[in-house]
RODREN-306344 format. One record per residue (C-alpha): residue in one letter; z, y, x. Coordinates in nm, 4 decimals. Layout:
@residuo = A; pz = Z; py = Y; px = X .
...
END
This chain:
@residuo = M; pz = 1.2156; py = -1.9616; px = -0.8086 .
@residuo = T; pz = 1.5380; py = -2.1042; px = -0.6724 .
@residuo = D; pz = 1.6886; py = -1.9730; px = -0.3548 .
@residuo = D; pz = 2.0211; py = -1.9208; px = -0.1853 .
@residuo = A; pz = 1.9556; py = -1.5458; px = -0.1692 .
@residuo = P; pz = 2.0365; py = -1.2831; px = -0.4337 .
@residuo = L; pz = 1.7524; py = -1.2043; px = -0.6740 .
@residuo = I; pz = 1.6242; py = -0.8963; px = -0.8531 .
@residuo = V; pz = 1.4619; py = -0.9113; px = -1.1977 .
@residuo = L; pz = 1.2497; py = -0.6213; px = -1.3241 .
@residuo = H; pz = 1.2506; py = -0.5290; px = -1.6941 .
@residuo = R; pz = 0.9559; py = -0.2887; px = -1.7007 .
@residuo = G; pz = 0.9202; py = -0.2559; px = -2.0754 .
@residuo = A; pz = 1.2865; py = -0.2401; px = -2.1700 .
@residuo = N; pz = 1.2550; py = 0.1145; px = -2.3120 .
@residuo = I; pz = 1.6332; py = 0.1339; px = -2.3445 .
@residuo = F; pz = 1.6360; py = 0.4948; px = -2.4624 .
@residuo = A; pz = 1.3374; py = 0.4889; px = -2.6989 .
@residuo = H; pz = 1.3940; py = 0.1868; px = -2.9220 .
@residuo = D; pz = 1.7663; py = 0.1900; px = -2.9925 .
@residuo = P; pz = 1.9520; py = 0.5226; px = -2.9566 .
@residuo = E; pz = 2.2821; py = 0.3616; px = -3.0664 .
@residuo = R; pz = 2.2508; py = 0.1034; px = -2.7897 .
@residuo = A; pz = 2.1877; py = 0.3823; px = -2.5381 .
@residuo = E; pz = 2.5051; py = 0.5559; px = -2.6563 .
@residuo = R; pz = 2.7062; py = 0.2340; px = -2.6116 .
@residuo = L; pz = 2.5643; py = 0.1851; px = -2.2629 .
@residuo = E; pz = 2.6456; py = 0.5440; px = -2.1681 .
@residuo = K; pz = 3.0160; py = 0.4614; px = -2.2079 .
@residuo = L; pz = 2.9820; py = 0.1765; px = -1.9557 .
@residuo = R; pz = 2.7654; py = 0.3476; px = -1.6982 .
@residuo = Q; pz = 2.8166; py = 0.4861; px = -1.3535 .
@residuo = M; pz = 2.5579; py = 0.7585; px = -1.2902 .
@residuo = I; pz = 2.3618; py = 0.7423; px = -0.9643 .
@residuo = P; pz = 2.1628; py = 1.0554; px = -0.8763 .
@residuo = L; pz = 1.8841; py = 1.0061; px = -0.6216 .
@residuo = A; pz = 1.7051; py = 1.2717; px = -0.4191 .
@residuo = P; pz = 1.3294; py = 1.2447; px = -0.3601 .
@residuo = D; pz = 1.2477; py = 0.9469; px = -0.1331 .
@residuo = E; pz = 1.6122; py = 0.8304; px = -0.1341 .
@residuo = L; pz = 1.6658; py = 0.4544; px = -0.1201 .
@residuo = L; pz = 1.8747; py = 0.2801; px = -0.3830 .
@residuo = H; pz = 2.1183; py = 0.0248; px = -0.2408 .
@residuo = V; pz = 2.2103; py = -0.2093; px = -0.5242 .
@residuo = Q; pz = 2.5207; py = -0.4161; px = -0.5849 .
@residuo = V; pz = 2.5052; py = -0.7812; px = -0.6854 .
@residuo = P; pz = 2.5460; py = -0.8659; px = -0.9675 .
@residuo = A; pz = 2.4691; py = -0.5522; px = -1.1658 .
@residuo = V; pz = 2.2261; py = -0.3907; px = -1.4071 .
@residuo = Y; pz = 2.0461; py = -0.0625; px = -1.3377 .
@residuo = V; pz = 1.8581; py = 0.1530; px = -1.5878 .
@residuo = V; pz = 1.6272; py = 0.4378; px = -1.4899 .
@residuo = R; pz = 1.7505; py = 0.7356; px = -1.6926 .
@residuo = L; pz = 1.5315; py = 1.0102; px = -1.5442 .
@residuo = G; pz = 1.2454; py = 1.0121; px = -1.2947 .
@residuo = K; pz = 1.0730; py = 0.7144; px = -1.1341 .
@residuo = L; pz = 1.1781; py = 0.4336; px = -0.9012 .
@residuo = R; pz = 0.9256; py = 0.2565; px = -0.6794 .
@residuo = V; pz = 0.9831; py = -0.1154; px = -0.6211 .
@residuo = S; pz = 0.8186; py = -0.2383; px = -0.3006 .
@residuo = Q; pz = 0.8191; py = -0.5845; px = -0.1473 .
@residuo = F; pz = 0.7819; py = -0.6630; px = 0.2215 .
@residuo = L; pz = 0.5657; py = -0.9716; px = 0.2684 .
@residuo = A; pz = 0.6096; py = -1.2312; px = 0.5432 .
@residuo = D; pz = 0.3083; py = -1.0950; px = 0.7323 .
@residuo = G; pz = 0.4677; py = -0.7462; px = 0.7520 .
@residuo = R; pz = 0.2648; py = -0.5816; px = 0.4773 .
@residuo = E; pz = 0.4354; py = -0.3755; px = 0.2069 .
@residuo = M; pz = 0.3247; py = -0.4171; px = -0.1545 .
@residuo = T; pz = 0.4284; py = -0.1942; px = -0.4443 .
@residuo = R; pz = 0.5375; py = -0.4272; px = -0.7238 .
@residuo = A; pz = 0.6249; py = -0.1646; px = -0.9842 .
@residuo = V; pz = 0.7001; py = 0.1970; px = -1.0559 .
@residuo = L; pz = 0.9837; py = 0.1961; px = -1.3058 .
@residuo = Q; pz = 1.0082; py = 0.4932; px = -1.5405 .
@residuo = A; pz = 1.2822; py = 0.6161; px = -1.7731 .
@residuo = G; pz = 1.4094; py = 0.3332; px = -1.9904 .
@residuo = A; pz = 1.3051; py = 0.0541; px = -1.7541 .
@residuo = A; pz = 1.5763; py = -0.1668; px = -1.6073 .
@residuo = L; pz = 1.6456; py = -0.4106; px = -1.3269 .
@residuo = T; pz = 1.9076; py = -0.6795; px = -1.2879 .
@residuo = T; pz = 2.0500; py = -0.8205; px = -0.9661 .
@residuo = L; pz = 2.1656; py = -1.1829; px = -0.9657 .
@residuo = G; pz = 2.3912; py = -1.3571; px = -0.7177 .
@residuo = A; pz = 2.2808; py = -1.6280; px = -0.4769 .
@residuo = G; pz = 2.2233; py = -1.9723; px = -0.6166 .
@residuo = R; pz = 2.0972; py = -1.8488; px = -0.9537 .
@residuo = D; pz = 1.7813; py = -1.9931; px = -1.1018 .
@residuo = A; pz = 1.5269; py = -1.7390; px = -1.2175 .
@residuo = D; pz = 1.3147; py = -1.7815; px = -1.5261 .
@residuo = P; pz = 0.9613; py = -1.8365; px = -1.3883 .
@residuo = E; pz = 0.8220; py = -1.6138; px = -1.6634 .
@residuo = T; pz = 1.0192; py = -1.3094; px = -1.5470 .
@residuo = D; pz = 0.9270; py = -1.0515; px = -1.2851 .
@residuo = T; pz = 1.1705; py = -1.1867; px = -1.0210 .
@residuo = Y; pz = 1.1873; py = -1.1348; px = -0.6454 .
@residuo = I; pz = 1.4215; py = -1.2174; px = -0.3574 .
@residuo = L; pz = 1.6370; py = -0.9065; px = -0.3195 .
@residuo = Q; pz = 1.6289; py = -0.8952; px = 0.0621 .
@residuo = D; pz = 1.2490; py = -0.8465; px = 0.0482 .
@residuo = I; pz = 1.2680; py = -0.5499; px = -0.1924 .
@residuo = V; pz = 1.3020; py = -0.1768; px = -0.1262 .
@residuo = L; pz = 1.3860; py = 0.0613; px = -0.4130 .
@residuo = M; pz = 1.2970; py = 0.4274; px = -0.3595 .
@residuo = A; pz = 1.3099; py = 0.7330; px = -0.5842 .
@residuo = L; pz = 0.9790; py = 0.9085; px = -0.6422 .
@residuo = G; pz = 1.1031; py = 1.2637; px = -0.6820 .
@residuo = E; pz = 1.4488; py = 1.3298; px = -0.8214 .
@residuo = A; pz = 1.5822; py = 1.0419; px = -1.0278 .
@residuo = E; pz = 1.8933; py = 0.9358; px = -1.2127 .
@residuo = L; pz = 1.9955; py = 0.5755; px = -1.2665 .
@residuo = W; pz = 2.2753; py = 0.4185; px = -1.4612 .
@residuo = Q; pz = 2.4593; py = 0.1270; px = -1.3039 .
@residuo = L; pz = 2.5986; py = -0.1052; px = -1.5686 .
@residuo = P; pz = 2.8157; py = -0.4163; px = -1.5582 .
@residuo = P; pz = 2.6387; py = -0.7547; px = -1.5389 .
@residuo = G; pz = 2.5154; py = -0.8662; px = -1.8791 .
@residuo = A; pz = 2.5309; py = -0.5173; px = -2.0313 .
@residuo = L; pz = 2.1750; py = -0.5403; px = -2.1644 .
@residuo = E; pz = 2.2361; py = -0.8748; px = -2.3329 .
@residuo = T; pz = 2.4786; py = -0.7372; px = -2.5914 .
END
């Protein structure tokens, strides 16, 4: 997928908090906490990384014919990355055009916003 629009990449199985507690501690020093009320929409920045710390985040896509499709429900430890326009996405990743995506908290949720590339270290 190549496009001139910003992209969003889902990392469903990242399990940031379960597999590597030391990594989670390092990320906590970099994070900006984002609390979300039930049904609140998350408005993301580009580029950035977001990790679901508590609760669930529904990822929905609006299709060209007007239908809405739920692409994922991200739980604690899952992550998503936003990429700037003009970036090429790996075709084997769960990648979507950001303008077609809506992110909504299912119940109360807490996310961490991290600097771009924070999950790569």
